[in-house]
C-alpha positions as a Markdown table, in Angstrom:
| # | Residue | x | y | z |
|---|---|---|---|---|
| 1 | Met | -105.0 | -43.9 | -21.7 |
| 2 | Pro | -104.3 | -41.2 | -19.1 |
| 3 | Ala | -105.2 | -37.6 | -20.0 |
| 4 | Pro | -102.3 | -35.9 | -21.6 |
| 5 | Leu | -100.5 | -33.1 | -19.8 |
| 6 | Gly | -101.4 | -29.7 | -21.2 |
| 7 | Leu | -98.2 | -27.6 | -21.6 |
| 8 | Ile | -98.3 | -23.9 | -22.4 |
| 9 | Ala | -94.7 | -23.3 | -23.5 |
| 10 | Gly | -92.2 | -20.6 | -24.0 |
| 11 | Leu | -88.5 | -20.9 | -24.8 |
| 12 | Gly | -85.8 | -22.8 | -23.0 |
| 13 | Asp | -84.9 | -26.2 | -21.5 |
| 14 | Leu | -87.7 | -26.3 | -18.9 |
| 15 | Pro | -90.7 | -27.0 | -21.2 |
| 16 | Val | -88.5 | -29.5 | -23.1 |
| 17 | Ala | -87.7 | -31.4 | -20.0 |
| 18 | Ile | -91.3 | -31.4 | -18.9 |
| 19 | Ala | -92.5 | -32.6 | -22.3 |
| 20 | Glu | -89.9 | -35.4 | -22.4 |
| 21 | Asn | -90.8 | -36.5 | -18.9 |
| 22 | Ala | -94.5 | -36.6 | -19.6 |
| 23 | Val | -93.9 | -38.9 | -22.6 |
| 24 | Ala | -91.4 | -41.1 | -20.6 |
| 25 | Met | -93.9 | -41.5 | -17.8 |
| 26 | Gly | -96.6 | -42.6 | -20.2 |
| 27 | Gln | -98.9 | -39.6 | -19.7 |
| 28 | Gly | -98.2 | -37.9 | -23.0 |
| 29 | Val | -98.4 | -34.2 | -23.6 |
| 30 | His | -100.2 | -31.6 | -25.7 |
| 31 | Val | -98.0 | -28.6 | -26.3 |
| 32 | Leu | -99.3 | -25.1 | -27.1 |
| 33 | Arg | -96.2 | -23.0 | -28.1 |
| 34 | Leu | -96.7 | -19.3 | -27.7 |
| 35 | Lys | -96.3 | -17.3 | -30.8 |
| 36 | Gly | -93.0 | -15.4 | -30.9 |
| 37 | Tyr | -91.6 | -17.8 | -28.3 |
| 38 | Glu | -91.7 | -21.1 | -30.2 |
| 39 | Glu | -89.2 | -23.5 | -28.8 |
| 40 | Pro | -87.9 | -25.5 | -31.8 |
| 41 | Arg | -87.3 | -28.6 | -29.8 |
| 42 | Leu | -91.1 | -28.9 | -29.0 |
| 43 | Ala | -92.2 | -28.8 | -32.7 |
| 44 | Gly | -92.4 | -32.6 | -32.9 |
| 45 | Tyr | -94.9 | -33.0 | -30.0 |
| 46 | Pro | -98.7 | -33.0 | -30.5 |
| 47 | Gly | -100.1 | -29.4 | -30.3 |
| 48 | Ser | -100.0 | -26.1 | -32.1 |
| 49 | Val | -98.9 | -22.5 | -32.0 |
| 50 | Val | -101.1 | -19.9 | -30.3 |
| 51 | Gly | -101.0 | -16.2 | -29.7 |
| 52 | Leu | -100.5 | -14.7 | -26.2 |
| 53 | Gly | -104.0 | -13.0 | -26.5 |
| 54 | Glu | -105.8 | -16.1 | -27.8 |
| 55 | Val | -107.1 | -17.3 | -24.4 |
| 56 | Gly | -110.3 | -18.8 | -25.8 |
| 57 | Ala | -108.4 | -20.7 | -28.4 |
| 58 | Val | -106.0 | -22.1 | -25.8 |
| 59 | Ile | -108.8 | -23.3 | -23.6 |
| 60 | Thr | -110.6 | -24.9 | -26.6 |
| 61 | Arg | -107.5 | -26.7 | -27.9 |
| 62 | Leu | -106.6 | -28.1 | -24.4 |
| 63 | Arg | -110.2 | -29.3 | -23.9 |
| 64 | Asp | -110.3 | -30.9 | -27.4 |
| 65 | Ala | -107.0 | -32.7 | -26.6 |
| 66 | Gly | -108.5 | -34.1 | -23.4 |
| 67 | Cys | -106.1 | -32.3 | -21.0 |
| 68 | Arg | -107.0 | -31.9 | -17.3 |
| 69 | Asp | -103.6 | -31.0 | -15.7 |
| 70 | Leu | -102.0 | -27.9 | -17.1 |
| 71 | Val | -98.5 | -26.5 | -16.6 |
| 72 | Phe | -96.9 | -23.2 | -17.8 |
| 73 | Ala | -93.2 | -23.4 | -18.5 |
| 74 | Gly | -90.5 | -21.5 | -20.5 |
| 75 | Asn | -89.2 | -18.0 | -21.0 |
| 76 | Val | -91.7 | -15.4 | -22.2 |
| 77 | Ser | -91.2 | -11.6 | -21.9 |
| 78 | Arg | -94.0 | -9.4 | -20.6 |
| 79 | Pro | -95.8 | -8.3 | -23.8 |
| 80 | Asn | -96.8 | -4.9 | -25.0 |
| 81 | Phe | -100.5 | -5.3 | -24.3 |
| 82 | Ser | -101.6 | -2.8 | -26.9 |
| 83 | Asp | -100.0 | -4.9 | -29.6 |
| 84 | Leu | -101.7 | -8.2 | -28.6 |
| 85 | Lys | -104.1 | -9.9 | -31.0 |
| 86 | Leu | -107.1 | -10.9 | -28.8 |
| 87 | Asp | -109.9 | -13.3 | -29.3 |
| 88 | Leu | -113.2 | -12.8 | -27.5 |
| 89 | Arg | -112.0 | -14.5 | -24.3 |
| 90 | Gly | -108.8 | -12.6 | -24.3 |
| 91 | Ala | -110.5 | -9.3 | -24.9 |
| 92 | Ala | -112.9 | -9.9 | -21.9 |
| 93 | Leu | -109.9 | -10.7 | -19.7 |
| 94 | Leu | -107.7 | -7.8 | -20.8 |
| 95 | Pro | -109.1 | -5.1 | -18.3 |
| 96 | Lys | -108.3 | -7.3 | -15.4 |
| 97 | Val | -104.9 | -8.2 | -16.8 |
| 98 | Leu | -104.0 | -4.6 | -17.3 |
| 99 | Ser | -105.1 | -3.7 | -13.7 |
| 100 | Glu | -103.1 | -6.6 | -12.1 |
| 101 | Ala | -100.1 | -6.1 | -14.3 |
| 102 | Arg | -99.5 | -2.7 | -12.7 |
| 103 | Lys | -99.1 | -4.6 | -9.3 |
| 104 | Gly | -96.2 | -6.8 | -10.6 |
| 105 | Asp | -95.5 | -10.1 | -12.3 |
| 106 | Asp | -97.0 | -12.2 | -9.5 |
| 107 | Ala | -100.4 | -10.5 | -9.6 |
| 108 | Leu | -100.5 | -10.9 | -13.4 |
| 109 | Leu | -99.6 | -14.6 | -13.2 |
| 110 | Arg | -102.4 | -15.1 | -10.6 |
| 111 | Val | -104.9 | -13.7 | -13.1 |
| 112 | Leu | -103.8 | -16.2 | -15.7 |
| 113 | Val | -103.9 | -19.2 | -13.3 |
| 114 | Gly | -107.3 | -18.2 | -12.1 |
| 115 | Glu | -108.7 | -18.0 | -15.6 |
| 116 | Phe | -107.7 | -21.5 | -16.5 |
| 117 | Glu | -108.9 | -22.8 | -13.1 |
| 118 | Lys | -112.3 | -21.3 | -13.7 |
| 119 | Ser | -112.3 | -23.2 | -17.0 |
| 120 | Gly | -111.9 | -26.5 | -15.2 |
| 121 | Phe | -108.2 | -27.1 | -15.5 |
| 122 | Asn | -105.9 | -28.2 | -12.7 |
| 123 | Val | -103.0 | -25.9 | -12.9 |
| 124 | Ile | -99.8 | -27.5 | -11.5 |
| 125 | Gly | -96.3 | -26.4 | -11.0 |
| 126 | Ser | -93.3 | -27.6 | -13.0 |
| 127 | Glu | -92.1 | -29.5 | -10.0 |
| 128 | Gln | -95.3 | -31.4 | -9.9 |
| 129 | Ala | -95.0 | -32.2 | -13.6 |
| 130 | His | -91.4 | -33.3 | -13.2 |
| 131 | Ala | -90.4 | -33.8 | -9.5 |
| 132 | Ala | -86.8 | -34.8 | -10.3 |
| 133 | Leu | -86.1 | -31.1 | -11.2 |
| 134 | Leu | -86.4 | -29.9 | -7.6 |
| 135 | Ala | -83.2 | -28.9 | -5.8 |
| 136 | Pro | -82.3 | -31.2 | -2.9 |
| 137 | Ala | -80.9 | -30.1 | 0.5 |
| 138 | Gly | -77.2 | -29.9 | 1.4 |
| 139 | Leu | -74.1 | -30.0 | -0.8 |
| 140 | Ile | -75.1 | -31.1 | -4.3 |
| 141 | Ala | -71.8 | -30.8 | -6.1 |
| 142 | Gly | -68.3 | -29.3 | -5.9 |
| 143 | Pro | -66.2 | -28.4 | -2.9 |
| 144 | Glu | -67.6 | -28.0 | 0.6 |
| 145 | Pro | -68.2 | -24.3 | 1.2 |
| 146 | Ser | -66.2 | -22.6 | 3.9 |
| 147 | Val | -67.7 | -20.8 | 6.9 |
| 148 | Ala | -67.1 | -17.5 | 5.1 |
| 149 | Leu | -68.9 | -18.6 | 2.0 |
| 150 | Leu | -71.8 | -20.0 | 4.0 |
| 151 | Ala | -72.0 | -16.6 | 5.7 |
| 152 | Asp | -72.2 | -14.9 | 2.2 |
| 153 | Leu | -74.9 | -17.4 | 1.2 |
| 154 | Glu | -77.0 | -16.5 | 4.3 |
| 155 | Val | -76.7 | -12.8 | 3.5 |
| 156 | Ala | -77.7 | -13.4 | -0.1 |
| 157 | Ala | -80.6 | -15.5 | 1.0 |
| 158 | Arg | -81.8 | -12.7 | 3.3 |
| 159 | Val | -81.5 | -10.1 | 0.6 |
| 160 | Ala | -83.2 | -12.2 | -2.0 |
| 161 | Ser | -86.1 | -12.9 | 0.4 |
| 162 | Ala | -86.5 | -9.1 | 1.0 |
| 163 | Ser | -86.3 | -8.1 | -2.6 |
| 164 | Gly | -88.6 | -11.0 | -3.6 |
| 165 | Ala | -91.2 | -9.8 | -1.0 |
| 166 | Leu | -91.4 | -6.6 | -3.1 |
| 167 | Asp | -91.8 | -8.7 | -6.3 |
| 168 | Ile | -88.4 | -7.5 | -7.7 |
| 169 | Gly | -86.5 | -10.6 | -8.4 |
| 170 | Gln | -85.3 | -14.1 | -7.3 |
| 171 | Ala | -81.6 | -13.8 | -7.1 |
| 172 | Cys | -78.7 | -12.0 | -5.4 |
| 173 | Val | -74.9 | -12.1 | -5.4 |
| 174 | Val | -72.9 | -11.5 | -2.3 |
| 175 | Cys | -69.1 | -11.4 | -1.9 |
| 176 | Asp | -67.3 | -11.0 | 1.5 |
| 177 | Gly | -70.6 | -9.8 | 3.0 |
| 178 | Leu | -71.1 | -7.1 | 0.3 |
| 179 | Val | -74.1 | -7.2 | -2.0 |
| 180 | Leu | -72.8 | -7.0 | -5.5 |
| 181 | Ala | -76.0 | -7.4 | -7.5 |
| 182 | Val | -79.8 | -8.0 | -7.0 |
| 183 | Glu | -81.8 | -9.4 | -9.9 |
| 184 | Ala | -84.6 | -7.4 | -11.4 |
| 185 | Gln | -86.3 | -7.6 | -14.8 |
| 186 | Glu | -83.0 | -8.3 | -16.7 |
| 187 | Gly | -82.9 | -11.8 | -15.3 |
| 188 | Thr | -80.1 | -13.9 | -13.7 |
| 189 | Asp | -77.9 | -14.3 | -16.7 |
| 190 | Glu | -77.6 | -10.5 | -17.3 |
| 191 | Met | -77.1 | -9.9 | -13.5 |
| 192 | Leu | -74.2 | -12.4 | -13.6 |
| 193 | Arg | -72.7 | -10.6 | -16.6 |
| 194 | Arg | -72.9 | -7.3 | -14.7 |
| 195 | Cys | -71.0 | -9.0 | -11.8 |
| 196 | Ala | -68.3 | -10.2 | -14.2 |
| 197 | Ala | -67.7 | -6.6 | -15.3 |
| 198 | Leu | -67.1 | -5.4 | -11.7 |
| 199 | Pro | -63.5 | -4.7 | -10.4 |
| 200 | Asp | -61.6 | -7.7 | -9.2 |
| 201 | Thr | -61.1 | -5.9 | -5.9 |
| 202 | Ile | -64.7 | -6.5 | -4.9 |
| 203 | Arg | -65.4 | -9.9 | -6.5 |
| 204 | Gly | -63.6 | -13.2 | -7.0 |
| 205 | Thr | -61.7 | -14.4 | -10.1 |
| 206 | Pro | -61.4 | -17.8 | -11.7 |
| 207 | Leu | -58.1 | -18.2 | -10.0 |
| 208 | Ala | -59.3 | -17.0 | -6.5 |
| 209 | Arg | -63.0 | -17.6 | -6.3 |
| 210 | Arg | -65.1 | -15.6 | -3.9 |
| 211 | Gly | -68.8 | -14.8 | -3.4 |
| 212 | Val | -72.1 | -16.7 | -3.9 |
| 213 | Leu | -75.1 | -16.5 | -6.1 |
| 214 | Val | -78.4 | -17.3 | -4.4 |
| 215 | Lys | -81.7 | -18.1 | -6.1 |
| 216 | Arg | -84.9 | -18.6 | -4.2 |
| 217 | Pro | -88.7 | -18.1 | -4.8 |
| 218 | Lys | -90.2 | -14.7 | -4.0 |
| 219 | Pro | -92.3 | -15.0 | -0.8 |
| 220 | Val | -95.3 | -13.5 | -2.6 |
| 221 | Gln | -95.1 | -15.4 | -5.9 |
| 222 | Glu | -97.4 | -17.9 | -7.6 |
| 223 | Arg | -95.1 | -20.9 | -7.4 |
| 224 | Arg | -97.0 | -22.9 | -9.9 |
| 225 | Ile | -95.7 | -20.8 | -12.7 |
| 226 | Asp | -92.4 | -19.0 | -11.8 |
| 227 | Leu | -90.1 | -21.1 | -9.6 |
| 228 | Pro | -86.5 | -20.0 | -9.9 |
| 229 | Thr | -84.6 | -22.1 | -12.4 |
| 230 | Thr | -80.9 | -22.9 | -12.8 |
| 231 | Gly | -79.0 | -24.7 | -15.5 |
| 232 | Val | -75.5 | -25.3 | -17.0 |
| 233 | Ser | -75.4 | -21.7 | -18.3 |
| 234 | Thr | -76.0 | -20.5 | -14.7 |
| 235 | Val | -72.9 | -22.4 | -13.6 |
| 236 | Glu | -70.8 | -21.1 | -16.5 |
| 237 | Leu | -71.8 | -17.5 | -15.9 |
| 238 | Ala | -71.3 | -17.7 | -12.2 |
| 239 | Ala | -67.8 | -19.1 | -12.9 |
| 240 | Ala | -67.0 | -16.4 | -15.3 |
| 241 | Ala | -67.9 | -13.8 | -12.6 |
| 242 | Gly | -65.4 | -15.4 | -10.3 |
| 243 | Leu | -68.0 | -16.8 | -7.8 |
| 244 | Ala | -67.2 | -19.7 | -5.6 |
| 245 | Gly | -70.7 | -21.2 | -5.6 |
| 246 | Ile | -74.4 | -21.2 | -6.1 |
| 247 | Gly | -77.0 | -21.6 | -3.4 |
| 248 | Val | -80.6 | -22.6 | -4.3 |
| 249 | Glu | -83.5 | -23.0 | -1.9 |
| 250 | Ala | -84.0 | -26.8 | -1.3 |
| 251 | Gly | -87.5 | -27.8 | -2.6 |
| 252 | Gly | -88.0 | -24.3 | -4.0 |
| 253 | Ala | -85.9 | -24.1 | -7.1 |
| 254 | Leu | -85.5 | -26.1 | -10.3 |
| 255 | Met | -82.2 | -27.6 | -11.6 |
| 256 | Leu | -82.3 | -28.3 | -15.3 |
| 257 | Asn | -79.9 | -31.0 | -16.7 |
| 258 | Arg | -78.8 | -31.5 | -13.1 |
| 259 | Ala | -76.1 | -34.2 | -13.9 |
| 260 | Ala | -74.5 | -31.8 | -16.4 |
| 261 | Met | -74.7 | -28.9 | -13.9 |
| 262 | Glu | -73.0 | -31.0 | -11.2 |
| 263 | Ala | -70.2 | -32.1 | -13.7 |
| 264 | Lys | -69.7 | -28.5 | -14.8 |
| 265 | Ala | -69.6 | -27.1 | -11.3 |
| 266 | Ser | -67.1 | -29.7 | -10.2 |
| 267 | Ser | -64.9 | -29.1 | -13.2 |
| 268 | Leu | -64.9 | -25.4 | -12.6 |
| 269 | Gly | -64.4 | -25.6 | -8.8 |
| 270 | Leu | -67.8 | -24.2 | -7.8 |
| 271 | Phe | -70.1 | -25.6 | -5.2 |
| 272 | Leu | -73.8 | -26.2 | -5.6 |
| 273 | Tyr | -75.8 | -26.1 | -2.4 |
| 274 | Gly | -79.4 | -26.5 | -1.4 |
| 275 | Phe | -80.2 | -24.3 | 1.6 |
| 276 | Ser | -83.1 | -24.5 | 4.0 |
| 277 | Pro | -86.2 | -22.5 | 3.1 |
| 278 | Ala | -86.0 | -20.9 | 6.5 |
| 279 | Leu | -82.6 | -19.4 | 5.9 |
| 280 | Gly | -82.7 | -15.6 | 5.8 |
| 281 | Val | -86.4 | -15.4 | 6.3 |
| 282 | Ser | -87.7 | -13.0 | 9.0 |
| 283 | Ala | -89.9 | -14.6 | 11.6 |
């Protein structure tokens, strides 16, 4: 029997998709659901619930389950470190976590990856655990974008690359060459809701769609943990904001429930497009 995939899971569709795929591929999975972020759909898989500060317990349980490959997936908010219940391994790691957390999310994630690698695990990205989630290149669904919309996509890709280099966010909305929103800690969904509240004069509407949402990885980020993710709700919120389409970096973004995303985009008249990783990136 192959060693089961170790999955440290938060909320959302991504850890569910990874767990389902691991079972379907015959590898199996051992799921450690993070306390306070227990995804109900993962309750039936082998595993248990662990606290965010129980690093030693996580390592022990993964070893006891025979896991070698390990993937982090799901939505988890940055904790209040003073409130964490720590085991001995967690307490030893805390000073480094606090130091790196001040440098941004990517620095913090690298500490966590490094700790599990030192313990002998092979930390892999979600796209390695489930390759079918990766966005392809070119038009994925919906109408062919116009020259003007492709120009908006390029501007948004350039802005997202620049803001990502500062470890700010992974997404940007551009309409008629104007930057309407840049994602920060609120996340893509809240950013799109902000766009929907903007005046119709600077954004599109469901009857006259304009503008593009772009999601791409931060140039500085630890890709094994935090690749940008889109799903059906992303399409719905982009549509509600009057946008004409969504661009994602081909090979650098995840598409959850892709068939449903494509169907929803087509029904709402939005395009889905996988752009080149070189787009908008300074030489």
